[in-house]
C-alpha positions as CSV (number, residue, x, y, z in Angstrom):
1,M,170.0,89.6,55.4
2,A,171.4,86.7,53.4
3,T,174.8,88.3,52.7
4,S,177.8,86.2,51.8
5,D,179.6,87.0,55.2
6,L,176.7,85.3,57.1
7,I,176.8,82.0,55.1
8,F,178.8,79.1,56.4
9,D,179.3,75.5,55.6
10,I,178.0,72.6,58.0
11,E,179.6,69.4,57.4
12,G,177.0,66.8,56.2
13,F,174.3,69.3,55.3
14,E,174.2,68.3,51.6
15,E,173.6,64.7,52.5
16,L,170.9,65.7,55.1
17,N,169.4,68.0,52.5
18,K,169.0,65.2,50.0
19,K,167.4,62.9,52.6
20,L,165.1,65.7,53.8
21,K,163.8,66.3,50.2
22,Q,162.3,62.8,50.2
23,L,160.2,63.4,53.3
24,P,156.7,64.9,53.5
25,D,156.6,68.7,54.1
26,R,155.6,68.6,57.6
27,V,158.4,66.4,58.6
28,K,160.9,68.5,56.7
29,R,159.6,71.6,58.5
30,L,160.1,70.0,62.0
31,E,163.6,68.9,61.1
32,V,164.7,72.3,60.0
33,L,163.0,73.9,63.1
34,K,165.2,71.6,65.3
35,I,168.4,72.7,63.5
36,F,167.3,76.4,63.9
37,R,166.8,75.9,67.7
38,K,170.3,74.4,68.0
39,L,171.8,77.4,66.1
40,S,169.9,79.9,68.1
41,K,171.5,79.0,71.5
42,P,174.3,81.6,71.4
43,V,171.9,84.4,70.5
44,Q,169.6,83.3,73.4
45,E,172.5,83.6,75.8
46,A,173.6,86.9,74.6
47,Y,170.0,88.3,74.7
48,R,169.7,87.0,78.2
49,Q,172.9,88.8,79.3
50,N,171.9,92.1,77.7
51,L,168.5,92.4,79.4
52,P,168.2,94.5,82.4
53,K,167.9,92.9,85.9
54,G,165.8,94.5,88.5
55,N,166.8,94.7,92.2
56,K,163.4,93.9,93.8
57,P,160.6,91.5,93.2
58,H,157.5,92.7,91.2
59,T,154.0,91.9,92.2
60,R,151.1,91.6,89.9
61,Y,147.4,91.3,90.7
62,V,145.2,89.6,88.3
63,K,141.4,90.4,88.1
64,S,140.5,87.3,90.3
65,G,142.6,88.8,93.0
66,I,145.5,86.3,92.6
67,K,148.9,87.7,93.5
68,T,151.9,86.8,91.4
69,T,155.4,87.8,92.4
70,Y,158.3,87.9,89.8
71,Q,161.8,87.8,91.0
72,P,164.7,89.8,89.5
73,G,166.2,88.2,86.4
74,N,162.8,86.5,85.5
75,L,162.6,88.5,82.2
76,A,166.1,87.1,81.2
77,A,165.1,83.6,82.2
78,S,162.0,83.9,80.0
79,V,164.0,84.3,76.7
80,S,163.5,81.3,74.6
81,A,163.2,80.4,70.8
82,Q,159.6,80.0,69.8
83,T,158.4,78.6,66.7
84,V,156.7,81.0,64.3
85,S,153.4,79.8,63.1
86,L,152.8,78.8,59.4
87,K,150.4,81.8,59.0
88,Y,153.0,84.3,60.0
89,S,156.0,82.7,58.4
90,G,154.4,82.2,55.0
91,G,154.8,78.4,55.4
92,N,158.5,78.6,55.9
93,P,160.2,77.1,59.0
94,S,161.1,80.1,61.2
95,I,161.8,80.8,64.8
96,A,161.9,83.9,66.9
97,V,164.1,84.5,70.0
98,R,162.3,86.6,72.5
99,P,161.1,86.9,76.0
100,S,158.2,84.5,76.5
101,K,155.1,84.2,78.6
102,R,155.3,80.4,78.5
103,G,156.8,78.3,81.2
104,S,157.7,79.0,84.9
105,A,159.7,82.2,83.8
106,D,156.8,84.5,82.8
107,G,158.1,87.6,81.0
108,Y,154.6,89.1,80.8
109,Y,155.9,92.6,81.7
110,R,158.5,92.8,78.7
111,F,156.4,95.4,77.2
112,M,156.4,97.6,80.4
113,V,160.3,97.8,81.0
114,V,161.6,101.3,80.8
115,E,165.1,102.7,81.5
116,K,165.8,103.7,85.0
117,G,165.1,107.3,85.6
118,F,162.4,107.5,83.0
119,K,159.6,109.9,83.8
120,G,156.4,109.4,81.8
121,S,152.8,108.6,81.7
122,G,153.3,104.9,82.6
123,R,152.0,103.9,79.3
124,G,155.2,102.1,78.4
125,S,155.0,100.4,75.0
126,R,151.9,102.5,73.8
127,K,154.3,105.7,73.9
128,G,157.3,103.8,72.5
129,A,159.2,104.4,75.7
130,N,160.1,100.7,76.4
131,D,162.9,100.4,74.1
132,V,165.0,98.6,76.7
133,V,164.1,95.1,75.4
134,A,164.6,96.2,71.9
135,K,168.0,97.6,72.6
136,A,168.9,94.3,74.4
137,K,168.0,92.3,71.4
138,T,170.0,94.6,69.1
139,A,173.0,94.4,71.3
140,A,172.8,90.6,71.4
141,L,172.6,90.4,67.6
142,Q,175.7,92.7,67.4
143,Q,177.4,90.8,70.0
144,T,176.9,87.5,68.1
145,G,177.3,89.1,64.8
146,G,174.2,87.2,63.6
147,I,176.5,84.3,63.3
148,T,176.5,81.3,65.5
149,T,179.6,80.3,67.4
150,A,182.1,77.6,66.4
151,E,180.8,75.5,69.3
152,A,177.3,75.8,68.2
153,R,178.2,74.8,64.6
154,Q,180.0,71.6,65.9
155,K,177.0,70.7,67.9
156,T,174.7,71.2,65.1
157,A,177.0,69.2,62.7
158,A,176.9,66.4,65.2
159,Y,173.2,66.6,65.4
160,I,172.8,66.6,61.6
161,Q,174.9,63.5,61.4
162,K,172.7,61.9,64.0
163,Q,169.6,62.9,61.9
164,I,171.2,61.4,58.8
165,D,171.9,58.2,60.6
166,R,168.3,58.2,61.8
167,L,166.9,58.9,58.4
168,N,168.9,56.1,56.9
169,T,167.0,53.7,59.0
170,I,163.7,55.0,57.9
């Protein structure tokens, strides 16, 4: 999806790029991932807003008999930018914005969300019925246009300058 309308200039990026090329691959990857996380903030917020919110708490019982209660809005709170492993990204730095099972906001049930009024077998994702989360993701990408906001660009430019200054001292 590298079209010319999605490309934008960030002040100081060329200088940072020169500095990064002098560093080992692992350090380069970590620095680029930090920038990706900063740029993904508007997409995360739009994704959270587009996810459905229930009106009652949900309870889950695990095999050991432990009861866990999930409050309404927990799925939206679980949206985060996760690093894609080297194995799945082909060695390139990459992140994925999606509901997560990590942290206090556990979005374990993201595969089981179906639209209100859905009458089915209860198999959720196995029957392709839970497209609610996918629709929210598509709406978030359309809302942000796949492009970060001007505010995120400014914050990223400031962060890049900070990294350039830090790398100058190394």
